[in-house]
C-alpha positions, -999 to +999 in steps of 0.1 A: -327-744+076-318-722+046-312-692+069-287-712+090-269-723+059-268-687+046-255-674+080-228-702+080-216-692+046-216-655+055-194-663+086-171-683+064-169-655+039-161-631+068-133-653+080-118-657+045-121-620+040-103-612+073-076-637+063-073-622+028-071-587+042-045-595+067-025-615+042-025-587+016-021-558+041+014-549+030+005-546-007-020-518-001-010-484-014-034-460+004-056-459+035-086-453+013-078-486-005-077-504+029-110-488+039-128-501+007-115-536+013-125-535+050-159-524+039-163-551+012-146-580+029-155-575+065-184-551+071-206-563+042-208-599+054-214-587+090-242-564+078-257-591+056-256-616+084-274-592+108-301-585+082-305-623+074-307-630+111-335-605+114-354-624+087-358-595+064-368-609+030-347-587+007-316-597+025-313-630+007-312-612-027-286-588-013-266-619-004-269-631-040-257-598-054-228-597-029-219-633-038-220-625-075-197-595-072-174-615-049-173-645-073-164-622-102-136-607-083-123-641-072-123-654-107-104-624-119-079-628-091-075-665-099-068-658-136-043-631-127-025-654-103-024-683-128-012-661-156+012-636-139+021-647-103+025-685-105+046-686-073+018-674-050+000-705-039-015-691-007-033-663-026-047-689-051-060-711-023-076-681-006-093-671-039-106-706-045-120-708-010-136-674-013-150-682-047-165-714-034-181-696-005-194-669-028-209-695-051-226-711-021-239-677-011-255-673-045-271-708-044-284-706-008-295-670-011-313-677-044-330-707-030-341-689+001-353-659-019-373-681-043-388-702-015-421-685-009-442-702+018-479-703+010-505-691+034-521-719+055-553-733+042-584-725+062-594-752+086-630-754+075-648-746+043-668-714+038-705-715+044-726-717+013-740-685-002-776-677+006-801-683-021-809-655-044-843-639-040-851-644-077 
């Protein structure tokens, strides 16, 4: 259940990342800048989704780290939009949606990482120890 929720949030983050990249495409200054944003907004969620789908345990903590960095960037973007660019409503909505998805990524990833399943109990008890010769 947690893996499905984590994959759903990663797909949502991917879609918001693609929309954000396409929306801000004209503001980029260099191809290197575009490459960094493609890597962070598009390739990272795809890579994390693949690793989560493969059920690799450390992937959930990597999702938490990615969500934390993304949430920090979203909060900084929201503050900048609210203080400097008050006429850009679409960017604010995109940042709020991305921030919510990053927060959910932190929550679901953390819960999945901390949820350790215990080994099954043995079906029958152990035989008694033999008596000591003394």
